[in-house]
ROLO-44371 format. One record per atom (N, C-alpha, C, O): residue number from 1; residue in three letters; x, y, z. Coordinates in nm, 2 decimals. Example, Ala and Ser with C-alpha at 12.3 -4.5 7.8 and 13.67 -1.06 7.14 Angstrom:
2
- 1:ala:1.32:-0.57:0.78
- 1:ala:1.23:-0.45:0.78
- 1:ala:1.32:-0.33:0.78
- 1:ala:1.42:-0.33:0.85
- 2:ser:1.28:-0.22:0.71
- 2:ser:1.37:-0.11:0.71
- 2:ser:1.29:0.00:0.79
- 2:ser:1.34:0.11:0.80
//
This chain:
118
- 1:met:10.11:10.66:9.81
- 1:met:10.21:10.72:9.90
- 1:met:10.26:10.61:9.99
- 1:met:10.19:10.52:10.04
- 2:ser:10.39:10.60:10.00
- 2:ser:10.46:10.50:10.07
- 2:ser:10.53:10.56:10.20
- 2:ser:10.56:10.68:10.20
- 3:ser:10.55:10.47:10.30
- 3:ser:10.61:10.52:10.42
- 3:ser:10.76:10.48:10.41
- 3:ser:10.79:10.36:10.39
- 4:ile:10.85:10.58:10.43
- 4:ile:10.99:10.56:10.41
- 4:ile:11.06:10.60:10.54
- 4:ile:11.03:10.70:10.60
- 5:leu:11.16:10.52:10.59
- 5:leu:11.25:10.56:10.69
- 5:leu:11.38:10.58:10.63
- 5:leu:11.44:10.50:10.56
- 6:leu:11.43:10.71:10.65
- 6:leu:11.56:10.74:10.60
- 6:leu:11.66:10.75:10.71
- 6:leu:11.63:10.83:10.81
- 7:val:11.77:10.68:10.71
- 7:val:11.87:10.68:10.81
- 7:val:12.00:10.73:10.75
- 7:val:12.06:10.67:10.67
- 8:glu:12.03:10.85:10.80
- 8:glu:12.15:10.92:10.74
- 8:glu:12.20:11.01:10.85
- 8:glu:12.13:11.09:10.91
- 9:asp:12.33:11.00:10.88
- 9:asp:12.39:11.08:10.99
- 9:asp:12.43:11.22:10.95
- 9:asp:12.44:11.31:11.04
- 10:asp:12.44:11.25:10.83
- 10:asp:12.48:11.38:10.78
- 10:asp:12.35:11.46:10.78
- 10:asp:12.26:11.43:10.70
- 11:arg:12.34:11.57:10.86
- 11:arg:12.22:11.65:10.87
- 11:arg:12.17:11.70:10.74
- 11:arg:12.05:11.70:10.71
- 12:leu:12.26:11.76:10.66
- 12:leu:12.22:11.83:10.54
- 12:leu:12.17:11.72:10.44
- 12:leu:12.07:11.74:10.37
- 13:ser:12.24:11.61:10.42
- 13:ser:12.20:11.51:10.33
- 13:ser:12.07:11.45:10.37
- 13:ser:11.98:11.43:10.29
- 14:arg:12.05:11.43:10.50
- 14:arg:11.92:11.37:10.56
- 14:arg:11.81:11.47:10.52
- 14:arg:11.70:11.42:10.47
- 15:ala:11.83:11.60:10.54
- 15:ala:11.72:11.69:10.51
- 15:ala:11.69:11.70:10.36
- 15:ala:11.57:11.70:10.32
- 16:asn:11.79:11.70:10.28
- 16:asn:11.77:11.71:10.13
- 16:asn:11.70:11.58:10.08
- 16:asn:11.61:11.60:10.00
- 17:ile:11.75:11.47:10.12
- 17:ile:11.68:11.34:10.07
- 17:ile:11.54:11.33:10.12
- 17:ile:11.45:11.30:10.04
- 18:ala:11.52:11.36:10.25
- 18:ala:11.38:11.36:10.30
- 18:ala:11.29:11.45:10.23
- 18:ala:11.18:11.42:10.19
- 19:arg:11.34:11.57:10.20
- 19:arg:11.25:11.67:10.13
- 19:arg:11.22:11.62:9.99
- 19:arg:11.11:11.64:9.94
- 20:tyr:11.32:11.56:9.92
- 20:tyr:11.30:11.51:9.79
- 20:tyr:11.19:11.40:9.79
- 20:tyr:11.11:11.40:9.70
- 21:phe:11.20:11.31:9.88
- 21:phe:11.10:11.21:9.89
- 21:phe:10.96:11.26:9.92
- 21:phe:10.86:11.22:9.87
- 22:lys:10.96:11.36:10.02
- 22:lys:10.83:11.42:10.06
- 22:lys:10.77:11.49:9.94
- 22:lys:10.64:11.49:9.92
- 23:asn:10.85:11.57:9.86
- 23:asn:10.80:11.64:9.75
- 23:asn:10.74:11.55:9.64
- 23:asn:10.66:11.59:9.56
- 24:ala:10.79:11.42:9.64
- 24:ala:10.74:11.32:9.55
- 24:ala:10.61:11.25:9.60
- 24:ala:10.56:11.16:9.54
- 25:gly:10.57:11.29:9.72
- 25:gly:10.44:11.24:9.78
- 25:gly:10.46:11.13:9.88
- 25:gly:10.36:11.07:9.92
- 26:his:10.58:11.10:9.92
- 26:his:10.60:10.99:10.02
- 26:his:10.59:11.04:10.16
- 26:his:10.62:11.16:10.19
- 27:ser:10.56:10.96:10.25
- 27:ser:10.56:10.99:10.40
- 27:ser:10.70:10.95:10.44
- 27:ser:10.74:10.83:10.42
- 28:val:10.77:11.04:10.51
- 28:val:10.91:11.01:10.55
- 28:val:10.94:11.04:10.70
- 28:val:10.90:11.14:10.75
- 29:glu:11.00:10.94:10.76
- 29:glu:11.05:10.96:10.90
- 29:glu:11.20:10.95:10.88
- 29:glu:11.26:10.89:10.79
- 30:val:11.27:11.02:10.97
- 30:val:11.42:11.02:10.96
- 30:val:11.48:10.98:11.09
- 30:val:11.42:10.99:11.20
- 31:ala:11.60:10.93:11.08
- 31:ala:11.68:10.89:11.20
- 31:ala:11.83:10.93:11.17
- 31:ala:11.87:10.91:11.05
- 32:ala:11.90:10.97:11.27
- 32:ala:12.04:11.01:11.25
- 32:ala:12.14:10.90:11.29
- 32:ala:12.26:10.92:11.26
- 33:asp:12.09:10.80:11.35
- 33:asp:12.18:10.69:11.39
- 33:asp:12.10:10.56:11.39
- 33:asp:11.98:10.56:11.38
- 34:gly:12.17:10.45:11.40
- 34:gly:12.11:10.32:11.39
- 34:gly:12.02:10.28:11.50
- 34:gly:11.92:10.22:11.49
- 35:glu:12.06:10.32:11.62
- 35:glu:11.98:10.29:11.74
- 35:glu:11.84:10.36:11.73
- 35:glu:11.74:10.29:11.76
- 36:ser:11.84:10.48:11.69
- 36:ser:11.71:10.55:11.67
- 36:ser:11.63:10.48:11.56
- 36:ser:11.50:10.47:11.57
- 37:ala:11.69:10.44:11.45
- 37:ala:11.62:10.38:11.34
- 37:ala:11.56:10.25:11.39
- 37:ala:11.44:10.22:11.35
- 38:ile:11.63:10.17:11.47
- 38:ile:11.58:10.04:11.52
- 38:ile:11.46:10.07:11.61
- 38:ile:11.36:9.99:11.60
- 39:glu:11.46:10.17:11.69
- 39:glu:11.35:10.21:11.77
- 39:glu:11.22:10.24:11.68
- 39:glu:11.11:10.20:11.72
- 40:leu:11.25:10.32:11.58
- 40:leu:11.14:10.35:11.49
- 40:leu:11.08:10.23:11.42
- 40:leu:10.96:10.21:11.40
- 41:ile:11.17:10.14:11.37
- 41:ile:11.12:10.02:11.30
- 41:ile:11.04:9.93:11.40
- 41:ile:10.94:9.87:11.35
- 42:ala:11.07:9.93:11.52
- 42:ala:10.99:9.85:11.62
- 42:ala:10.85:9.91:11.64
- 42:ala:10.76:9.84:11.68
- 43:arg:10.83:10.04:11.62
- 43:arg:10.71:10.11:11.64
- 43:arg:10.62:10.13:11.52
- 43:arg:10.50:10.14:11.53
- 44:ile:10.69:10.15:11.41
- 44:ile:10.62:10.19:11.28
- 44:ile:10.65:10.10:11.17
- 44:ile:10.76:10.07:11.14
- 45:pro:10.55:10.05:11.10
- 45:pro:10.57:9.96:10.98
- 45:pro:10.61:10.05:10.86
- 45:pro:10.53:10.14:10.82
- 46:phe:10.72:10.03:10.81
- 46:phe:10.77:10.11:10.69
- 46:phe:10.76:10.02:10.56
- 46:phe:10.79:9.90:10.57
- 47:asp:10.73:10.08:10.45
- 47:asp:10.73:10.02:10.33
- 47:asp:10.88:10.00:10.28
- 47:asp:10.91:9.90:10.22
- 48:val:10.96:10.10:10.31
- 48:val:11.10:10.11:10.26
- 48:val:11.18:10.17:10.37
- 48:val:11.14:10.27:10.44
- 49:val:11.30:10.11:10.39
- 49:val:11.40:10.17:10.47
- 49:val:11.53:10.20:10.39
- 49:val:11.58:10.11:10.32
- 50:val:11.57:10.32:10.39
- 50:val:11.69:10.36:10.31
- 50:val:11.79:10.40:10.42
- 50:val:11.77:10.49:10.50
- 51:ser:11.91:10.33:10.42
- 51:ser:12.00:10.36:10.53
- 51:ser:12.14:10.38:10.47
- 51:ser:12.19:10.31:10.38
- 52:asp:12.21:10.47:10.53
- 52:asp:12.35:10.49:10.51
- 52:asp:12.42:10.37:10.58
- 52:asp:12.37:10.32:10.67
- 53:leu:12.54:10.33:10.53
- 53:leu:12.61:10.22:10.59
- 53:leu:12.68:10.26:10.72
- 53:leu:12.66:10.20:10.82
- 54:gln:12.76:10.37:10.71
- 54:gln:12.84:10.42:10.83
- 54:gln:12.75:10.51:10.91
- 54:gln:12.71:10.62:10.86
- 55:leu:12.72:10.47:11.03
- 55:leu:12.64:10.55:11.12
- 55:leu:12.71:10.56:11.26
- 55:leu:12.78:10.47:11.29
- 56:pro:12.68:10.67:11.33
- 56:pro:12.74:10.68:11.46
- 56:pro:12.68:10.57:11.56
- 56:pro:12.57:10.53:11.54
- 57:gly:12.76:10.53:11.66
- 57:gly:12.71:10.44:11.75
- 57:gly:12.75:10.29:11.71
- 57:gly:12.84:10.27:11.63
- 58:met:12.68:10.20:11.78
- 58:met:12.72:10.06:11.76
- 58:met:12.64:9.99:11.65
- 58:met:12.66:9.87:11.62
- 59:val:12.54:10.06:11.59
- 59:val:12.45:9.99:11.49
- 59:val:12.48:10.06:11.36
- 59:val:12.47:10.18:11.34
- 60:asn:12.52:9.97:11.26
- 60:asn:12.55:10.03:11.13
- 60:asn:12.43:10.01:11.03
- 60:asn:12.32:9.95:11.07
- 61:gly:12.44:10.05:10.91
- 61:gly:12.33:10.04:10.82
- 61:gly:12.28:9.90:10.78
- 61:gly:12.16:9.87:10.77
- 62:ile:12.38:9.80:10.78
- 62:ile:12.34:9.66:10.75
- 62:ile:12.26:9.61:10.87
- 62:ile:12.16:9.54:10.84
- 63:asp:12.29:9.65:10.99
- 63:asp:12.21:9.61:11.11
- 63:asp:12.07:9.66:11.10
- 63:asp:11.98:9.59:11.13
- 64:val:12.06:9.79:11.06
- 64:val:11.93:9.85:11.05
- 64:val:11.84:9.78:10.94
- 64:val:11.73:9.75:10.97
- 65:leu:11.90:9.75:10.83
- 65:leu:11.83:9.69:10.72
- 65:leu:11.79:9.54:10.76
- 65:leu:11.68:9.50:10.72
- 66:met:11.88:9.47:10.83
- 66:met:11.84:9.34:10.88
- 66:met:11.73:9.34:10.98
- 66:met:11.64:9.26:10.97
- 67:gln:11.72:9.44:11.06
- 67:gln:11.61:9.46:11.15
- 67:gln:11.48:9.49:11.08
- 67:gln:11.38:9.43:11.11
- 68:gln:11.49:9.57:10.98
- 68:gln:11.37:9.60:10.89
- 68:gln:11.32:9.47:10.83
- 68:gln:11.20:9.44:10.83
- 69:lys:11.41:9.38:10.78
- 69:lys:11.37:9.26:10.71
- 69:lys:11.30:9.16:10.82
- 69:lys:11.21:9.09:10.78
- 70:arg:11.35:9.17:10.94
- 70:arg:11.29:9.08:11.04
- 70:arg:11.15:9.14:11.08
- 70:arg:11.06:9.06:11.10
- 71:ala:11.14:9.27:11.09
- 71:ala:11.02:9.33:11.14
- 71:ala:10.91:9.33:11.02
- 71:ala:10.79:9.31:11.05
- 72:ser:10.96:9.34:10.90
- 72:ser:10.86:9.35:10.79
- 72:ser:10.93:9.28:10.67
- 72:ser:10.99:9.35:10.58
- 73:pro:10.92:9.15:10.66
- 73:pro:10.99:9.08:10.55
- 73:pro:10.95:9.12:10.41
- 73:pro:11.04:9.11:10.32
- 74:ala:10.83:9.18:10.39
- 74:ala:10.80:9.23:10.26
- 74:ala:10.85:9.37:10.23
- 74:ala:10.84:9.41:10.12
- 75:gly:10.90:9.44:10.34
- 75:gly:10.95:9.57:10.32
- 75:gly:11.07:9.57:10.24
- 75:gly:11.15:9.48:10.24
- 76:ala:11.09:9.68:10.17
- 76:ala:11.21:9.70:10.08
- 76:ala:11.32:9.77:10.16
- 76:ala:11.30:9.85:10.25
- 77:val:11.45:9.73:10.13
- 77:val:11.56:9.80:10.20
- 77:val:11.66:9.84:10.09
- 77:val:11.69:9.77:9.99
- 78:leu:11.72:9.96:10.12
- 78:leu:11.82:10.02:10.03
- 78:leu:11.94:10.06:10.11
- 78:leu:11.92:10.13:10.21
- 79:leu:12.06:10.03:10.07
- 79:leu:12.18:10.07:10.14
- 79:leu:12.25:10.18:10.06
- 79:leu:12.27:10.16:9.94
- 80:ile:12.28:10.29:10.12
- 80:ile:12.36:10.39:10.05
- 80:ile:12.50:10.41:10.13
- 80:ile:12.50:10.40:10.25
- 81:thr:12.60:10.42:10.05
- 81:thr:12.73:10.43:10.11
- 81:thr:12.83:10.50:10.02
- 81:thr:12.82:10.50:9.90
- 82:ala:12.93:10.56:10.08
- 82:ala:13.05:10.62:10.01
- 82:ala:13.16:10.51:10.00
- 82:ala:13.26:10.54:9.93
- 83:phe:13.14:10.40:10.06
- 83:phe:13.25:10.30:10.07
- 83:phe:13.21:10.18:9.97
- 83:phe:13.14:10.08:10.02
- 84:gly:13.24:10.19:9.85
- 84:gly:13.20:10.09:9.75
- 84:gly:13.29:9.97:9.74
- 84:gly:13.36:9.95:9.64
- 85:ala:13.29:9.89:9.84
- 85:ala:13.37:9.77:9.84
- 85:ala:13.28:9.65:9.80
- 85:ala:13.16:9.65:9.83
- 86:glu:13.35:9.55:9.74
- 86:glu:13.27:9.43:9.70
- 86:glu:13.21:9.35:9.82
- 86:glu:13.10:9.30:9.80
- 87:asp:13.28:9.35:9.93
- 87:asp:13.22:9.28:10.04
- 87:asp:13.09:9.35:10.10
- 87:asp:13.00:9.28:10.14
- 88:ile:13.09:9.48:10.09
- 88:ile:12.97:9.55:10.13
- 88:ile:12.86:9.53:10.03
- 88:ile:12.74:9.51:10.07
- 89:lys:12.89:9.52:9.90
- 89:lys:12.78:9.49:9.80
- 89:lys:12.73:9.35:9.83
- 89:lys:12.61:9.33:9.81
- 90:ala:12.82:9.26:9.86
- 90:ala:12.78:9.12:9.89
- 90:ala:12.69:9.11:10.01
- 90:ala:12.59:9.04:10.01
- 91:gln:12.72:9.19:10.11
- 91:gln:12.64:9.19:10.23
- 91:gln:12.50:9.25:10.20
- 91:gln:12.40:9.19:10.24
- 92:ala:12.50:9.36:10.13
- 92:ala:12.37:9.42:10.09
- 92:ala:12.29:9.32:10.01
- 92:ala:12.17:9.30:10.03
- 93:asp:12.35:9.25:9.92
- 93:asp:12.28:9.15:9.83
- 93:asp:12.23:9.04:9.91
- 93:asp:12.12:8.99:9.89
- 94:ser:12.30:8.99:10.01
- 94:ser:12.26:8.88:10.09
- 94:ser:12.13:8.90:10.17
- 94:ser:12.06:8.81:10.21
- 95:ile:12.10:9.03:10.20
- 95:ile:11.98:9.06:10.27
- 95:ile:11.87:9.12:10.18
- 95:ile:11.77:9.16:10.23
- 96:gly:11.90:9.12:10.05
- 96:gly:11.80:9.16:9.96
- 96:gly:11.79:9.31:9.94
- 96:gly:11.69:9.37:9.90
- 97:ala:11.90:9.38:9.98
- 97:ala:11.90:9.53:9.97
- 97:ala:11.95:9.58:9.84
- 97:ala:12.05:9.52:9.78
- 98:leu:11.89:9.68:9.79
- 98:leu:11.95:9.75:9.67
- 98:leu:12.06:9.84:9.72
- 98:leu:12.06:9.88:9.84
- 99:tyr:12.16:9.86:9.64
- 99:tyr:12.28:9.93:9.68
- 99:tyr:12.31:10.05:9.60
- 99:tyr:12.30:10.05:9.47
- 100:phe:12.33:10.16:9.66
- 100:phe:12.36:10.29:9.59
- 100:phe:12.49:10.35:9.65
- 100:phe:12.51:10.36:9.77
- 101:glu:12.58:10.39:9.56
- 101:glu:12.70:10.46:9.61
- 101:glu:12.68:10.61:9.60
- 101:glu:12.62:10.66:9.51
- 102:lys:12.74:10.67:9.70
- 102:lys:12.75:10.82:9.71
- 102:lys:12.86:10.87:9.61
- 102:lys:12.96:10.80:9.60
- 103:pro:12.84:10.98:9.55
- 103:pro:12.73:11.08:9.57
- 103:pro:12.61:11.02:9.50
- 103:pro:12.61:10.96:9.39
- 104:leu:12.49:11.05:9.57
- 104:leu:12.37:11.00:9.52
- 104:leu:12.31:11.09:9.41
- 104:leu:12.33:11.21:9.41
- 105:trp:12.25:11.03:9.31
- 105:trp:12.17:11.10:9.21
- 105:trp:12.02:11.08:9.25
- 105:trp:11.97:10.97:9.23
- 106:leu:11.96:11.18:9.32
- 106:leu:11.83:11.16:9.38
- 106:leu:11.72:11.11:9.28
- 106:leu:11.64:11.03:9.33
- 107:pro:11.72:11.16:9.16
- 107:pro:11.62:11.10:9.07
- 107:pro:11.63:10.95:9.05
- 107:pro:11.53:10.88:9.05
- 108:asp:11.75:10.89:9.05
- 108:asp:11.77:10.75:9.04
- 108:asp:11.72:10.68:9.17
- 108:asp:11.65:10.58:9.16
- 109:leu:11.76:10.74:9.28
- 109:leu:11.71:10.68:9.41
- 109:leu:11.56:10.68:9.42
- 109:leu:11.50:10.58:9.46
- 110:leu:11.50:10.79:9.39
- 110:leu:11.35:10.80:9.39
- 110:leu:11.29:10.70:9.29
- 110:leu:11.19:10.64:9.33
- 111:gln:11.34:10.69:9.18
- 111:gln:11.29:10.59:9.08
- 111:gln:11.29:10.45:9.14
- 111:gln:11.19:10.38:9.12
- 112:lys:11.40:10.41:9.20
- 112:lys:11.40:10.28:9.26
- 112:lys:11.30:10.27:9.38
- 112:lys:11.23:10.17:9.39
- 113:val:11.29:10.37:9.46
- 113:val:11.20:10.37:9.57
- 113:val:11.06:10.36:9.52
- 113:val:10.98:10.28:9.57
- 114:thr:11.02:10.44:9.42
- 114:thr:10.89:10.44:9.36
- 114:thr:10.86:10.30:9.29
- 114:thr:10.75:10.26:9.30
- 115:gly:10.96:10.24:9.23
- 115:gly:10.94:10.11:9.17
- 115:gly:10.92:10.00:9.26
- 115:gly:10.86:9.90:9.22
- 116:ile:10.97:10.01:9.38
- 116:ile:10.95:9.89:9.48
- 116:ile:10.84:9.92:9.58
- 116:ile:10.81:9.82:9.65
- 117:cys:10.79:10.04:9.59
- 117:cys:10.69:10.07:9.69
- 117:cys:10.56:10.01:9.64
- 117:cys:10.53:10.01:9.52
- 118:pro:10.48:9.97:9.74
- 118:pro:10.34:9.91:9.70
- 118:pro:10.25:10.02:9.65
- 118:pro:10.14:10.00:9.61
//
């Protein structure tokens, strides 16, 4: 069982993805914005952080994933976004994040998470 932080501002998407991960046996914490995610990262060591790119507030998904890499260099990071631009893919790649475009196919996302979790 791996510990996952899911950062997604859409309530329904957040609930569905979290439930999917939990049903697969993972421990899941959720955050609706980047500020909350960074607070959780400071308190809890996560094996994986999965974050949407566009989040409300001043902290976006790249910021969240960079904080996770500073807090836990061995932790895995995944970026999910509806905005599939090459510069975003390059940013994700530069911090070692896997990249997924919405709409998500949850079995693929789970397979990646399961493959990178300790």
